[in-house]
VEXLUM-129308 format. One line per field, with one value per atom (N, C-alpha, C, O, CB): atom name; y, z, x. Coordinates in Angstrom, 3 decimals. Atoms other than C-alpha are relative to their C-alpha. Glycine has a CB too. Layout:
REM residues N
at: [CA;...]
c2: [Y;...]
c3: [Z;...]
c1: [X;...]
REM end
This chain:
REM residues 178
at: [N;CA;C;O;CB;N;CA;C;O;CB;N;CA;C;O;CB;N;CA;C;O;CB;N;CA;C;O;CB;N;CA;C;O;CB;N;CA;C;O;CB;N;CA;C;O;CB;N;CA;C;O;CB;N;CA;C;O;CB;N;CA;C;O;CB;N;CA;C;O;CB;N;CA;C;O;CB;N;CA;C;O;CB;N;CA;C;O;CB;N;CA;C;O;CB;N;CA;C;O;CB;N;CA;C;O;CB;N;CA;C;O;CB;N;CA;C;O;CB;N;CA;C;O;CB;N;CA;C;O;CB;N;CA;C;O;CB;N;CA;C;O;CB;N;CA;C;O;CB;N;CA;C;O;CB;N;CA;C;O;CB;N;CA;C;O;CB;N;CA;C;O;CB;N;CA;C;O;CB;N;CA;C;O;CB;N;CA;C;O;CB;N;CA;C;O;CB;N;CA;C;O;CB;N;CA;C;O;CB;N;CA;C;O;CB;N;CA;C;O;CB;N;CA;C;O;CB;N;CA;C;O;CB;N;CA;C;O;CB;N;CA;C;O;CB;N;CA;C;O;CB;N;CA;C;O;CB;N;CA;C;O;CB;N;CA;C;O;CB;N;CA;C;O;CB;N;CA;C;O;CB;N;CA;C;O;CB;N;CA;C;O;CB;N;CA;C;O;CB;N;CA;C;O;CB;N;CA;C;O;CB;N;CA;C;O;CB;N;CA;C;O;CB;N;CA;C;O;CB;N;CA;C;O;CB;N;CA;C;O;CB;N;CA;C;O;CB;N;CA;C;O;CB;N;CA;C;O;CB;N;CA;C;O;CB;N;CA;C;O;CB;N;CA;C;O;CB;N;CA;C;O;CB;N;CA;C;O;CB;N;CA;C;O;CB;N;CA;C;O;CB;N;CA;C;O;CB;N;CA;C;O;CB;N;CA;C;O;CB;N;CA;C;O;CB;N;CA;C;O;CB;N;CA;C;O;CB;N;CA;C;O;CB;N;CA;C;O;CB;N;CA;C;O;CB;N;CA;C;O;CB;N;CA;C;O;CB;N;CA;C;O;CB;N;CA;C;O;CB;N;CA;C;O;CB;N;CA;C;O;CB;N;CA;C;O;CB;N;CA;C;O;CB;N;CA;C;O;CB;N;CA;C;O;CB;N;CA;C;O;CB;N;CA;C;O;CB;N;CA;C;O;CB;N;CA;C;O;CB;N;CA;C;O;CB;N;CA;C;O;CB;N;CA;C;O;CB;N;CA;C;O;CB;N;CA;C;O;CB;N;CA;C;O;CB;N;CA;C;O;CB;N;CA;C;O;CB;N;CA;C;O;CB;N;CA;C;O;CB;N;CA;C;O;CB;N;CA;C;O;CB;N;CA;C;O;CB;N;CA;C;O;CB;N;CA;C;O;CB;N;CA;C;O;CB;N;CA;C;O;CB;N;CA;C;O;CB;N;CA;C;O;CB;N;CA;C;O;CB;N;CA;C;O;CB;N;CA;C;O;CB;N;CA;C;O;CB;N;CA;C;O;CB;N;CA;C;O;CB;N;CA;C;O;CB;N;CA;C;O;CB;N;CA;C;O;CB;N;CA;C;O;CB;N;CA;C;O;CB;N;CA;C;O;CB;N;CA;C;O;CB;N;CA;C;O;CB;N;CA;C;O;CB;N;CA;C;O;CB;N;CA;C;O;CB;N;CA;C;O;CB;N;CA;C;O;CB;N;CA;C;O;CB;N;CA;C;O;CB;N;CA;C;O;CB;N;CA;C;O;CB;N;CA;C;O;CB;N;CA;C;O;CB;N;CA;C;O;CB;N;CA;C;O;CB;N;CA;C;O;CB;N;CA;C;O;CB;N;CA;C;O;CB;N;CA;C;O;CB;N;CA;C;O;CB;N;CA;C;O;CB;N;CA;C;O;CB;N;CA;C;O;CB;N;CA;C;O;CB;N;CA;C;O;CB;N;CA;C;O;CB;N;CA;C;O;CB;N;CA;C;O;CB;N;CA;C;O;CB;N;CA;C;O;CB;N;CA;C;O;CB;N;CA;C;O;CB;N;CA;C;O;CB;N;CA;C;O;CB;N;CA;C;O;CB;N;CA;C;O;CB;N;CA;C;O;CB;N;CA;C;O;CB;N;CA;C;O;CB;N;CA;C;O;CB;N;CA;C;O;CB;N;CA;C;O;CB;N;CA;C;O;CB;N;CA;C;O;CB;N;CA;C;O;CB;N;CA;C;O;CB;N;CA;C;O;CB;N;CA;C;O;CB;N;CA;C;O;CB;N;CA;C;O;CB;N;CA;C;O;CB;N;CA;C;O;CB;N;CA;C;O;CB;N;CA;C;O;CB;N;CA;C;O;CB;N;CA;C;O;CB;N;CA;C;O;CB]
c2: [0.461;80.854;-1.220;-1.330;-0.332;1.216;77.493;0.268;-0.446;-0.998;-0.342;79.201;0.533;0.297;0.885;-0.637;81.156;-1.120;-1.083;0.921;1.124;77.933;-0.796;-1.135;-0.933;0.736;76.101;0.779;0.172;-0.313;-0.804;79.016;-0.071;-0.153;1.484;-0.010;78.983;-1.378;-1.372;0.284;1.281;75.216;-0.136;-0.781;-1.111;0.012;75.682;0.795;0.383;0.589;-0.939;78.554;-0.326;0.208;1.442;0.260;77.105;-0.678;-1.711;-0.899;0.537;76.568;-0.146;-1.079;-1.380;0.066;77.252;0.115;-0.643;1.029;-0.317;78.686;-1.134;-1.448;1.303;1.138;75.766;-1.159;-1.798;-0.399;1.102;73.254;0.210;-0.722;-0.224;-0.297;75.060;-0.151;-0.750;1.529;0.201;75.220;-1.508;-1.936;0.749;1.410;71.539;-0.673;-1.579;-0.626;0.702;70.562;0.485;-0.299;0.267;-0.526;72.771;-0.654;-0.859;1.575;0.542;71.285;-1.431;-1.895;0.153;1.321;67.801;-0.258;0.621;-0.434;0.287;66.116;-0.382;-1.210;-1.104;0.175;66.206;-1.399;-1.780;1.254;1.282;62.875;0.236;1.186;-0.777;-0.201;62.346;-0.522;-1.419;-0.834;0.466;61.990;-1.281;-1.619;0.911;1.349;58.517;0.407;1.478;-1.043;-0.235;58.265;-0.225;-1.107;-0.959;0.104;58.703;-1.175;-1.459;1.272;1.162;55.661;0.502;1.379;-1.035;-0.461;56.058;-0.708;-1.839;-0.271;0.622;55.474;0.154;-0.623;0.575;-0.366;56.974;-0.726;-0.411;1.577;0.720;54.583;-1.003;-1.638;-0.723;1.135;52.282;-1.376;-1.425;0.178;1.243;48.616;-0.579;-1.402;-0.905;0.497;47.974;0.513;-0.194;0.362;-0.602;50.431;-0.577;-0.668;1.454;0.543;48.944;-1.415;-1.746;0.041;1.377;45.280;-0.518;-0.801;-0.851;0.548;44.084;-1.409;-1.831;0.128;1.461;40.443;-0.117;-0.999;-0.889;-0.067;41.265;0.306;-0.314;1.031;-0.390;42.955;-1.218;-1.421;1.294;1.181;39.803;-1.051;-1.713;-0.554;0.937;37.625;0.262;-0.630;-0.020;-0.381;39.557;-0.160;-0.621;1.462;0.093;39.630;-1.336;-1.544;0.938;1.385;35.977;-0.800;-0.687;-0.686;0.804;33.536;-1.285;-1.898;-0.419;1.154;30.771;-1.029;-0.900;0.337;1.058;27.632;-0.716;-0.905;-1.076;0.716;25.769;0.874;0.393;-0.570;-0.891;28.798;0.228;0.274;1.409;-0.208;29.364;-1.194;-1.028;0.238;1.194;25.748;-0.098;-0.452;-1.174;-0.015;25.999;1.011;0.716;0.375;-1.067;29.240;-0.439;-0.047;1.350;0.450;27.568;-0.982;-1.072;-0.615;1.051;24.737;0.578;-0.149;-1.073;-0.585;27.173;0.553;1.364;0.985;-0.453;27.764;0.620;-0.027;-1.112;-0.652;30.295;0.233;0.710;1.327;-0.269;30.474;0.779;0.361;-1.247;-0.917;33.430;0.592;0.579;1.054;-0.711;35.216;1.374;1.617;-0.762;-1.383;38.879;0.123;-0.223;0.936;0.020;39.427;1.114;0.980;0.169;-1.052;42.605;-0.619;-0.313;1.252;0.609;40.586;-0.986;-1.056;-0.650;0.922;37.834;0.706;0.283;-0.845;-0.710;40.340;0.616;0.658;1.045;-0.592;42.055;-1.018;-0.730;0.659;1.016;38.825;-0.480;-0.783;-1.141;0.303;37.993;1.123;0.843;-0.243;-1.059;41.462;0.136;0.630;1.319;-0.004;41.156;-1.005;-0.695;-0.346;0.935;37.971;0.370;-0.032;-1.280;-0.502;39.589;1.070;1.051;0.503;-1.029;42.686;-0.451;0.140;0.974;0.476;40.700;-0.700;-0.650;-1.000;0.656;38.678;0.910;0.655;-1.034;-0.698;41.270;1.497;1.949;-0.097;-1.403;44.916;0.464;1.352;0.649;-0.307;45.154;1.424;2.121;-0.997;-1.301;48.313;0.872;0.521;-0.194;-0.835;51.128;0.268;0.110;1.238;-0.157;51.934;1.475;2.001;-1.173;-1.327;55.353;0.015;-0.990;0.689;-0.037;56.571;-0.020;0.448;1.308;-0.018;56.006;1.154;1.809;-1.315;-1.121;58.596;0.720;0.105;-0.437;-0.766;61.360;1.093;1.336;0.566;-1.150;64.280;1.109;1.293;0.514;-1.157;67.354;1.116;1.583;0.449;-1.131;70.047;-0.454;-1.641;1.121;0.319;70.307;0.058;0.998;1.050;0.110;69.189;-0.343;-1.149;-1.035;0.361;69.061;0.138;-0.453;-1.428;-0.225;70.208;-1.346;-1.482;0.638;1.367;66.592;0.157;0.762;-1.310;-0.053;66.214;-0.916;-2.043;-0.452;0.752;65.036;-1.146;-0.880;0.954;1.151;61.467;-0.148;0.197;-1.263;0.325;60.496;-1.472;-1.911;0.579;1.425;56.797;-0.751;-0.201;-0.411;0.842;54.012;-1.330;-1.849;-0.216;1.305;50.775;-1.043;-0.917;-0.406;1.112;47.657;-0.663;-0.895;-1.029;0.674;45.973;0.994;0.565;-0.856;-1.049;49.268;0.795;0.802;1.015;-0.915;51.646;1.343;1.403;-0.655;-1.237;55.268;-0.096;-1.010;1.315;-0.018;56.175;0.287;-0.293;1.145;-0.321;57.616;-1.258;-1.549;1.221;1.146;54.475;-1.020;-1.693;-0.502;1.027;52.230;0.242;-0.666;-0.123;-0.310;54.172;-0.166;-0.609;1.346;0.156;54.176;-1.408;-1.717;0.591;1.408;50.420;-0.613;-1.406;-0.718;0.535;49.606;0.526;-0.235;0.437;-0.546;51.893;-0.599;-0.834;1.558;0.590;50.478;-1.382;-1.798;0.034;1.333;46.962;-0.071;-1.022;-0.690;-0.010;47.928;0.329;-0.273;1.031;-0.415;49.576;-0.964;-1.213;1.474;0.843;47.241;-1.226;-1.294;0.781;1.175;43.865;-0.873;-1.473;-0.903;0.773;42.144;0.589;-0.144;-0.150;-0.618;44.728;0.018;-0.405;1.467;-0.117;45.311;-1.210;-1.174;1.265;1.316;41.718;0.118;0.977;-1.260;-0.014;40.968;-0.142;0.528;-1.142;0.312;39.623;1.320;1.635;-1.147;-1.213;42.881;1.077;1.820;0.547;-1.120;45.180;-0.498;0.318;0.283;0.380;43.039;0.213;0.624;-1.466;-0.174;43.136;1.498;1.904;-0.763;-1.347;46.810;0.795;1.689;0.573;-0.694;47.979;-0.801;-0.469;0.373;0.820;45.277;-0.478;-0.328;0.778;0.556;43.652;-1.507;-2.179;0.520;1.453;40.181;-0.427;0.173;-0.489;0.425;38.382;-0.390;-0.065;-1.172;0.382;36.931;1.230;1.313;-0.968;-1.298;40.374;0.758;1.312;0.946;-0.785;41.942;-0.555;0.189;0.039;0.560;39.436;0.304;0.561;-1.376;-0.250;39.950;1.478;1.728;-0.339;-1.440;43.789;0.175;0.878;0.877;-0.226;43.563;-0.651;-0.234;-0.515;0.673;41.210;0.801;0.863;-1.472;-0.539;43.131;1.495;2.018;-0.417;-1.474;46.829;0.419;0.035;0.579;-0.549;48.580;1.576;2.163;-0.567;-1.499;52.261;0.435;-0.343;0.755;-0.467;54.453;0.025;0.258;1.257;-0.108;54.341;1.151;1.222;-1.304;-1.039;57.407;-0.314;-0.433;1.418;0.323;56.651;1.178;1.548;-1.346;-0.998;59.411;-0.580;-1.078;1.075;0.527;58.336;1.088;2.121;-0.556;-1.033;60.273;-0.037;-1.063;-0.111;-0.008;61.486;-0.836;-1.017;1.440;0.919;59.205;0.692;0.082;-0.738;-0.671;61.880;1.289;1.846;0.221;-1.218;64.872;1.229;2.284;0.090;-1.116;67.137;0.047;0.723;-0.034;-0.047;66.595;1.337;2.152;-1.149;-1.231;69.351;0.036;-0.908;0.159;-0.254;70.814;1.316;2.202;0.031;-1.298;73.504;0.898;0.532;-0.164;-0.981;76.652;0.603;0.763;1.078;-0.798;78.394;1.397;1.941;-0.014;-1.367;81.784;0.973;2.185;0.180]
c3: [0.012;64.250;-0.906;-1.543;1.400;0.799;62.501;-1.442;-2.228;0.349;1.376;59.246;-0.532;-1.694;-0.234;0.336;59.232;-0.322;-1.324;1.233;0.172;59.648;-1.259;-2.050;1.238;1.187;57.029;-1.337;-2.308;0.056;1.173;54.513;-0.236;-1.390;0.181;0.223;55.080;-0.605;-1.490;1.380;0.655;54.189;-1.375;-2.239;0.789;1.333;51.285;-1.046;-2.189;0.089;0.881;49.836;-0.074;-0.939;0.502;-0.029;50.675;-1.375;-1.825;1.226;1.146;47.569;-1.205;-2.000;0.379;0.879;45.385;-1.403;-2.269;0.313;1.353;42.344;-0.515;-1.697;-0.047;0.347;42.240;-0.496;-1.506;1.114;0.296;42.254;-1.317;-2.060;1.164;1.183;39.527;-1.237;-2.231;0.091;1.133;37.187;-0.200;-1.353;0.315;0.144;37.797;-0.689;-1.494;1.359;0.538;36.845;-1.401;-2.222;0.833;1.281;33.774;-0.935;-2.129;0.061;0.748;32.660;-0.397;-1.318;0.738;0.352;32.611;-1.383;-1.943;0.852;1.301;29.293;0.088;0.904;-0.642;-0.052;28.543;-0.727;-1.729;-0.659;0.596;27.726;-1.399;-1.615;0.972;1.376;24.003;-0.036;0.706;-1.088;0.190;22.879;-0.640;-1.334;-0.723;0.638;21.730;-1.387;-1.643;0.662;1.437;17.993;-0.243;0.377;-0.938;0.321;16.559;-0.902;-1.780;-0.644;0.825;15.039;-1.211;-1.127;0.776;1.242;11.448;-0.092;-0.563;-1.330;-0.138;11.986;-1.237;-1.433;1.171;1.106;8.792;-1.283;-2.340;-0.235;1.265;6.270;-0.282;0.647;0.098;0.348;4.440;0.115;-0.081;-1.464;-0.203;5.043;-1.260;-1.142;0.476;1.246;1.379;-0.151;-0.651;-1.199;0.146;1.532;1.013;0.719;0.147;-1.012;4.722;-0.325;-0.269;1.406;0.157;3.891;-1.176;-0.897;1.405;1.044;0.457;0.189;-0.298;-1.374;-0.179;1.495;0.963;0.785;0.543;-0.866;4.362;-0.740;-0.504;1.041;0.764;1.950;-0.871;-0.995;-0.877;0.805;-0.284;0.771;0.287;-0.625;-0.944;2.686;0.415;0.570;1.157;-0.402;3.675;-1.118;-0.891;0.499;1.123;0.201;-0.584;-1.464;-1.056;0.492;-0.474;0.696;1.906;0.216;-0.640;0.049;0.651;0.134;-1.118;-0.674;2.493;-0.041;0.600;1.461;0.287;1.339;1.237;1.371;-0.977;-1.145;4.681;0.936;1.587;0.792;-0.845;6.476;-0.724;-0.089;0.288;0.779;3.751;0.104;0.198;-1.479;-0.157;3.988;1.315;1.430;-0.226;-1.356;7.744;0.122;0.739;0.996;-0.066;7.329;-0.778;-0.405;-0.616;0.666;4.851;0.849;0.755;-1.369;-0.746;7.326;1.218;1.865;0.418;-1.102;9.998;-0.266;-1.177;0.550;0.160;10.351;1.247;2.294;-0.419;-1.179;12.716;-0.191;-1.244;0.259;-0.096;13.599;1.221;2.336;-0.013;-1.043;15.632;0.032;-1.006;-0.110;-0.021;16.733;0.543;1.233;0.900;-0.361;17.284;1.573;1.989;-0.867;-1.414;21.106;0.325;1.354;0.816;-0.223;20.934;-0.240;0.520;-0.946;0.259;19.499;0.998;1.451;-1.367;-1.106;22.035;1.340;2.077;0.209;-1.243;24.863;-0.036;0.983;0.295;0.094;23.540;0.216;0.862;-1.341;-0.195;23.393;1.526;2.020;-0.923;-1.405;26.995;0.771;1.681;0.538;-0.796;28.220;-0.284;0.568;-0.269;0.327;26.382;0.919;1.479;-1.511;-0.813;28.268;1.471;2.186;-0.186;-1.398;31.614;0.175;1.157;0.430;-0.101;30.956;-0.104;0.531;-1.008;0.193;29.853;1.289;1.688;-1.294;-1.221;33.066;1.209;2.016;0.308;-1.231;35.681;-0.114;0.638;0.547;0.089;34.533;-1.161;-1.854;0.045;1.274;31.797;0.031;-0.983;-0.234;-0.073;33.063;1.124;1.803;0.222;-1.051;35.369;0.874;0.408;-0.519;-0.879;38.310;0.618;0.821;1.168;-0.499;39.705;1.449;2.156;-0.149;-1.389;42.962;1.008;0.763;0.228;-1.137;46.262;0.867;1.292;0.881;-0.833;48.269;-0.576;-1.300;1.355;0.552;47.395;0.956;1.923;-1.363;-0.842;48.943;-0.145;-1.229;-0.381;0.160;49.781;-0.662;-0.170;1.307;0.721;47.269;-0.734;-0.942;0.989;0.727;45.419;1.032;1.073;-1.231;-1.082;48.352;-0.544;-1.470;1.021;0.406;47.930;-1.499;-1.996;0.405;1.348;44.362;-0.859;-1.923;-0.102;0.785;43.235;-0.970;-0.676;1.018;1.017;40.059;0.522;0.932;-1.486;-0.507;41.073;-1.018;-2.207;0.229;0.771;39.765;0.031;1.007;0.534;0.190;38.556;0.010;0.438;-1.289;0.016;38.111;0.135;-0.179;-1.327;-0.268;38.963;-0.674;-0.789;1.440;0.676;37.174;1.051;2.240;-0.608;-0.915;38.700;0.476;-0.275;-0.678;-0.609;41.116;0.660;1.264;-1.030;-0.558;42.224;1.032;0.962;-1.204;-0.867;45.079;0.090;-0.210;1.337;-0.246;45.846;1.452;2.151;-0.351;-1.378;49.157;0.940;2.019;0.181;-0.836;50.503;0.116;1.221;-0.637;-0.125;49.682;0.800;1.570;-1.245;-0.769;51.137;1.483;2.273;-0.420;-1.361;54.391;0.527;1.663;0.221;-0.354;54.518;0.186;1.139;-1.003;-0.049;53.914;1.190;1.928;-1.355;-1.186;56.492;1.256;2.213;-0.066;-1.237;59.045;0.314;1.475;-0.089;-0.241;58.586;0.454;1.305;-1.249;-0.496;59.026;1.357;2.097;-0.903;-1.338;62.094;1.053;2.127;0.075;-1.014;63.852;0.005;1.075;-0.305;0.069;62.663;-0.851;-1.997;-0.590;0.839;61.480;-0.428;-1.503;0.814;0.439;61.457;-1.189;-2.047;1.088;1.133;59.053;-1.181;-2.261;0.344;1.077;56.908;-0.086;0.281;0.096;0.160;56.155;-1.251;-2.096;-0.122;1.219;53.557;-1.305;-2.312;0.073;1.156;51.190;-0.435;-1.622;0.410;0.354;51.383;-0.540;-1.439;1.234;0.527;50.851;-1.341;-2.262;0.940;1.403;47.847;-0.993;-2.130;-0.057;0.991;46.311;-0.190;-1.308;0.426;0.172;46.988;-0.850;-1.584;1.228;0.757;45.474;-1.126;-1.642;0.909;1.148;42.787;0.102;-0.821;-1.283;-0.275;44.339;0.032;0.143;1.314;-0.164;44.431;1.502;2.329;-0.655;-1.368;47.616;0.731;1.905;0.007;-0.607;48.261;0.342;1.412;-0.891;-0.214;47.866;1.145;1.993;-1.331;-1.086;50.125;1.388;2.348;-0.251;-1.229;52.836;0.473;1.652;-0.093;-0.269;52.582;0.459;1.358;-1.205;-0.371;52.809;1.381;2.186;-0.997;-1.272;55.796;1.160;2.318;0.006;-1.029;57.521;0.274;1.414;-0.501;-0.177;56.949;0.123;0.571;-1.092;-0.056;56.738;1.043;0.982;-1.386;-1.073;59.796;-0.018;0.046;1.441;-0.127;59.823;1.409;2.353;-0.411;-1.189;62.580;1.015;0.659;-0.182;-1.039;65.957;0.917;1.235;0.726;-0.871;68.178;1.380;1.502;-0.584;-1.337;71.871;0.943;1.088;0.536;-1.011;74.460;1.297;1.722;-0.083;-1.381;77.836;1.015;1.031;0.287;-0.967;80.670;1.124;1.431;0.510;-1.065;83.532;1.208;1.402;0.432;-1.041;86.619;1.092;1.754;0.512;-1.033;89.023;-0.547;-1.501;1.193;0.464;88.631;0.439;-0.174;0.458;-0.511;90.613;-0.533;0.060;1.505;0.673;88.410;-0.697;-0.920;-1.092;0.666;86.729;-1.412;-2.197;-0.026;1.332;83.731;-0.520;0.223;0.090;0.599;81.367;-0.025;-0.470;-1.423;-0.049;81.908;-1.333;-2.064;1.007;1.238;78.959;0.190;1.260;-0.399;-0.255;78.517;-0.764;-0.697;-0.426]
c1: [-1.383;85.825;0.247;1.295;0.417;-0.156;85.229;-0.067;0.556;-1.022;0.066;84.298;1.196;1.527;-1.004;-1.325;87.570;1.036;1.750;0.530;-0.943;89.576;-0.333;0.548;-0.030;0.357;87.563;0.359;0.809;-1.510;-0.319;88.029;1.511;1.932;-0.477;-1.468;91.821;0.391;1.247;0.805;-0.319;92.020;-0.526;0.069;-0.509;0.617;89.753;0.836;1.034;-1.428;-0.776;91.822;1.490;2.186;-0.156;-1.383;95.204;0.524;0.030;0.281;-0.671;97.415;-1.023;-0.912;0.655;1.072;94.382;0.492;0.056;-0.987;-0.441;96.285;0.816;0.677;0.800;-0.738;98.673;-0.821;-0.528;0.768;0.853;95.896;-0.802;-1.107;-0.934;0.836;93.944;0.977;0.567;-0.685;-1.002;97.177;0.250;0.293;1.407;-0.219;97.799;-1.194;-0.981;0.260;1.182;94.196;-0.117;-0.593;-1.334;0.158;94.295;1.120;0.902;0.079;-1.084;97.615;-0.142;0.529;1.191;0.335;96.246;-0.460;-1.116;-0.954;0.471;95.592;-1.480;-1.885;0.838;1.379;91.925;-0.416;0.188;-0.676;0.384;90.179;-0.671;-1.423;-0.984;0.476;89.379;-1.548;-1.947;0.990;1.317;85.739;-0.081;0.878;-0.737;0.079;84.502;-0.326;-0.877;-1.111;0.352;84.185;-1.511;-2.105;0.839;1.409;80.662;-0.233;0.582;-0.510;0.346;78.957;-0.721;-1.581;-0.869;0.772;77.823;-1.322;-1.438;0.813;1.311;74.162;-0.844;-1.778;-0.725;0.931;72.676;0.435;-0.111;-0.021;-0.363;74.416;-1.079;-1.578;1.410;0.930;72.039;0.693;1.908;-0.547;-0.582;72.672;0.715;1.623;-1.037;-0.616;73.584;1.344;2.219;-0.793;-1.203;76.390;1.060;2.252;-0.195;-0.949;77.897;0.401;1.585;-0.616;-0.384;77.699;-0.926;-2.091;-0.177;0.965;76.234;-0.357;-1.406;0.562;0.433;76.235;-1.165;-2.006;1.192;1.129;73.852;-1.328;-2.365;0.261;1.161;71.465;-0.394;-1.602;0.294;0.324;71.529;-0.650;-1.568;1.192;0.499;70.846;-1.408;-2.242;0.848;1.458;67.760;-0.889;-2.008;-0.137;0.948;66.266;-0.083;-0.919;0.349;0.038;66.932;-1.104;-1.300;1.366;1.115;63.973;0.629;1.562;-1.149;-0.483;64.518;-1.139;-2.181;0.459;1.081;62.590;-0.496;-1.705;0.535;0.533;62.472;-0.901;-1.828;1.158;0.863;61.039;-1.344;-2.397;0.724;1.233;58.512;-0.993;-2.209;0.366;0.791;57.341;-0.635;-1.808;0.800;0.516;57.004;-1.200;-2.224;1.153;1.005;54.980;-1.313;-2.419;0.607;1.250;52.577;-0.701;-1.925;0.273;0.661;51.924;-0.704;-1.458;1.002;0.707;50.716;-1.313;-1.482;0.754;1.353;47.079;-0.539;-0.540;-0.863;0.438;45.630;-1.507;-1.930;0.798;1.395;41.949;-0.269;0.043;-0.795;0.196;40.840;-1.408;-2.069;0.992;1.325;37.639;0.293;1.283;-1.118;-0.177;37.180;-0.260;-1.366;-0.999;0.274;37.545;-1.012;-1.674;1.314;1.005;35.354;-1.371;-2.290;0.237;1.364;32.432;-0.290;-1.432;-0.115;0.240;32.894;-0.385;-1.276;1.246;0.342;32.901;-1.336;-2.026;0.988;1.321;29.825;-1.124;-2.132;-0.160;0.937;27.967;-0.091;-1.177;0.365;0.053;28.941;-0.684;-1.465;1.394;0.591;27.939;-1.492;-2.231;0.708;1.413;24.552;-0.718;-1.769;-0.225;0.649;23.780;-0.014;-0.932;0.615;0.029;24.715;-0.981;-1.723;1.333;0.969;22.697;-1.446;-2.319;0.268;1.425;19.545;-0.339;-1.503;-0.189;0.397;19.749;-0.153;-1.047;0.968;-0.038;20.391;-0.443;-1.307;1.380;0.207;20.347;-0.721;-0.224;1.198;0.723;17.724;-0.525;-0.504;-1.189;0.669;16.060;0.592;1.557;-1.515;-0.321;16.346;-1.216;-2.344;0.579;1.157;14.156;0.093;1.187;-0.008;-0.089;13.159;0.454;0.387;-1.312;-0.642;14.720;-1.109;-2.221;0.927;1.042;12.904;0.264;-0.688;0.022;-0.403;14.816;1.132;1.914;0.343;-1.089;17.209;0.360;-0.362;-0.355;-0.406;19.091;-1.009;-1.563;1.419;0.851;16.954;0.722;1.750;-0.532;-0.681;17.829;1.248;1.497;0.385;-1.275;21.140;1.169;1.963;0.260;-0.992;23.341;1.336;1.423;-0.410;-1.396;27.143;0.305;1.264;0.281;-0.273;26.897;-0.104;0.500;1.382;0.147;25.890;-1.162;-2.193;-0.300;1.111;23.848;-1.080;-0.804;0.479;1.123;20.389;-0.320;-0.502;-1.251;0.346;19.659;-1.517;-2.183;0.712;1.417;16.235;-0.213;-1.281;-0.523;0.237;16.723;1.375;2.430;-0.759;-1.173;19.209;-0.029;-1.140;0.144;0.055;20.108;-0.497;-0.206;1.448;0.456;18.446;1.179;2.127;-0.942;-1.084;20.693;0.993;1.976;0.691;-0.951;22.396;-0.855;-2.084;0.630;0.578;21.656;0.828;2.021;-0.147;-0.722;22.473;0.353;-0.085;-0.841;-0.481;24.137;-1.278;-1.406;1.185;1.200;20.824;-0.906;-1.363;-0.826;0.764;18.883;0.643;-0.042;-0.323;-0.652;21.529;-0.061;-0.322;1.399;0.134;21.610;-1.414;-1.581;0.461;1.381;17.816;-0.323;-1.039;-0.884;0.331;17.628;0.758;0.174;0.360;-0.824;20.463;-0.612;-0.756;1.552;0.496;18.996;-1.409;-1.745;-0.052;1.361;15.457;0.130;-0.656;-0.881;-0.254;16.810;0.595;0.342;0.856;-0.567;18.799;-1.095;-1.130;1.166;1.038;15.831;-1.221;-1.776;-0.500;1.179;13.011;0.343;-0.101;-1.223;-0.435;14.559;-1.224;-1.192;1.043;1.129;11.118;-0.684;-1.175;-0.958;0.725;9.660;0.949;0.535;-0.510;-0.848;12.677;0.932;2.106;0.743;-0.725;13.730;0.855;0.605;-1.022;-0.807;16.430;-0.864;-0.636;1.037;0.909;13.682;-0.723;-0.813;-1.093;0.809;11.658;0.898;0.504;-0.787;-0.941;14.711;0.369;0.328;1.363;-0.373;15.821;-1.125;-0.896;0.427;1.050;12.400;-0.292;-0.610;-1.284;0.294;11.907;0.930;0.510;-0.083;-1.074;15.181;0.569;1.637;1.111;-0.397;15.447;1.437;2.237;-0.181;-1.345;18.533;0.021;-1.004;0.520;-0.115;19.908;-0.043;0.643;1.320;0.223;18.905;1.311;1.493;-0.965;-1.183;22.276;0.912;1.516;0.689;-0.809;24.051;-0.631;0.069;0.029;0.692;21.425;0.234;0.437;-1.504;-0.417;22.041;1.409;1.654;-0.153;-1.328;25.735;0.234;1.037;0.792;-0.045;25.334;-0.546;0.065;-0.799;0.534;23.086;0.858;0.883;-1.403;-0.892;25.495;1.330;1.791;0.375;-1.320;28.719;0.076;1.096;0.825;0.108;27.619;-1.026;-2.193;-0.389;0.876;26.173;0.055;1.135;0.464;-0.202;25.326;0.377;0.241;-1.287;-0.400;26.598;-1.111;-2.266;0.569;0.902;24.919;0.431;1.618;-0.105;-0.397;24.896;-0.669;-1.888;-0.408;0.505;24.570;0.319;1.484;0.634;-0.218;24.091;-0.049;-1.092;-0.944;-0.088;25.245;-0.347;0.322;1.426;0.274;23.601;0.955;1.562;-1.368;-0.992;25.687;-0.459;-1.661;0.288;0.384;25.814;-0.665;-1.504;1.146;0.688;24.773;-0.527;0.016;0.885;0.575;22.587;0.773;0.612;-1.388;-0.676;24.868;1.451;2.292;-0.040;-1.406;27.999;0.298;-0.596;0.133;-0.366;29.876;-0.562;-0.485;1.510;0.637;28.105;0.522;0.945;-1.589;-0.400;28.977;-1.172;-2.260;0.566;1.083;26.967;-0.212;0.765;0.279;0.251;25.351;0.438;0.166;-1.477;-0.461;26.880;-0.907;-0.706;1.505]
REM end
């Protein structure tokens, strides 16, 4: 019922409204700007001003002296000093995934100062279960890490712990094997 009423209002006096809209005067288009004219044809005085030498500006330009160095060369020198200090070589892997798991390319060596996920989990787990044996110094020495970074990792990263809580009573509800 509502659609019928809406259609009646929409179609009411439709022809008169269309004729009134078509009879209105259309707005004129804005004039196009002549963009392709060369500057000398539009204003010859402007072309002369552009080509004329300005002595005060030339004198100021001659007094400017710029001394610069190549940023790529400076960055290369800085990176050389960093690599010689920390990551000069690569070390072979201690632990890796068994087989070609997850479609990951098997690594054979790692830069010094870096760990793979497997090695990090092994080191964190060893420190969690045997902190007297796996001290930060031993982990840093074994994996060629910085001692400060190793202590920070051991302090702030903890591997997951799985705790199995036994039932309180032996006669509780249990799921039967089917």
